[in-house]
C-alpha positions as CSV (number, residue, x, y, z in Angstrom):
1,X,42.3,-1.2,2.2
2,X,38.7,-1.3,0.7
3,X,36.8,-2.3,4.0
4,X,35.2,-5.3,2.5
5,X,33.7,-3.7,-0.5
6,X,34.1,-5.6,-3.9
7,X,34.4,-3.5,-6.9
8,X,31.6,-5.5,-8.7
9,X,29.2,-4.3,-6.1
10,X,29.5,-0.7,-6.6
11,X,27.3,0.8,-9.5
12,X,29.0,3.9,-11.1
13,X,26.5,6.3,-12.7
14,X,28.0,8.3,-15.4
15,X,25.3,9.7,-17.5
16,X,21.7,10.6,-16.8
17,X,20.5,7.4,-18.8
18,X,22.5,5.2,-16.4
19,X,20.5,6.9,-13.4
20,X,17.3,6.1,-15.0
21,X,15.7,3.1,-13.1
22,X,18.0,3.1,-10.3
23,X,16.4,5.5,-8.1
24,X,13.1,5.8,-6.3
25,X,11.3,9.3,-7.1
26,X,9.6,11.6,-4.9
27,X,6.1,10.6,-6.3
28,X,7.0,6.9,-5.4
29,X,7.7,8.0,-1.8
30,X,4.7,9.9,-1.7
31,X,2.5,7.0,-2.8
32,X,4.3,4.8,-0.2
33,X,3.4,7.1,2.5
34,X,-0.4,7.0,1.4
35,X,-0.3,3.5,1.1
36,X,1.4,3.1,4.8
37,X,-1.3,5.4,6.0
38,X,-4.1,3.2,4.4
39,X,-2.7,0.0,5.4
40,X,-2.0,1.1,8.9
41,X,-5.5,2.4,9.4
42,X,-7.3,-0.7,8.0
43,X,-4.8,-2.7,10.6
44,X,-5.7,-0.5,13.5
45,X,-9.5,-0.8,12.6
46,X,-9.3,-4.5,12.6
47,X,-7.0,-4.6,15.9
48,X,-9.8,-2.2,17.5
49,X,-12.7,-4.3,16.6
50,X,-10.8,-7.6,17.9
51,X,-9.6,-5.9,21.1
52,X,-13.4,-5.0,21.7
53,X,-14.3,-8.6,20.9
54,X,-11.5,-9.9,23.3
55,X,-12.4,-7.6,26.4
56,X,-16.1,-8.1,26.1
57,X,-16.7,-5.8,29.0
58,X,-20.3,-4.4,29.6
59,X,-19.0,-1.1,30.9
60,X,-17.0,-0.7,27.5
61,X,-19.8,-1.5,25.3
62,X,-21.4,1.9,24.9
63,X,-21.3,3.7,21.6
64,X,-19.0,6.5,22.5
65,X,-16.4,4.2,24.1
66,X,-16.7,1.7,21.2
67,X,-16.2,4.5,18.6
68,X,-13.4,6.0,20.7
69,X,-11.3,2.9,21.1
70,X,-11.7,1.9,17.4
71,X,-10.9,5.3,16.2
72,X,-7.7,5.9,18.4
73,X,-6.4,2.2,17.2
74,X,-7.0,3.2,13.7
75,X,-5.5,6.6,14.0
76,X,-2.3,5.2,16.0
77,X,-1.7,2.6,13.5
78,X,-2.0,5.0,10.6
79,X,0.7,7.1,12.0
80,X,2.8,4.2,12.4
81,X,2.0,3.3,8.7
82,X,3.0,6.8,7.7
83,X,6.3,6.5,9.5
84,X,7.0,3.1,7.7
85,X,5.7,4.3,4.4
86,X,8.0,7.6,4.6
87,X,11.0,5.1,4.4
88,X,9.9,3.9,1.1
89,X,8.9,0.3,2.1
90,X,5.8,0.6,-0.2
91,X,7.5,2.3,-3.1
92,X,7.7,0.6,-6.4
93,X,11.2,-0.7,-7.1
94,X,12.7,0.0,-10.4
95,X,14.1,-3.0,-12.2
């Protein structure tokens, strides 16, 4: 029994030329990680700013607190973007 896998769905790689274009390379994963960090940091920056605007508390509106909240939001989302990017989500797909 083949557990539901059809022969047409399997790609057999016999030579090096067959392998070209089917795999994502290490530089692609590195670029994906960098893109994830950048996009995560931008998303965190925007979320931090929007959070400040939504809270609108006079006790929170001092420069050290504003910068701290926005920085940690950006840092946290950059880490999340790094985790997602390491999986190759932003890697270029070979055709």
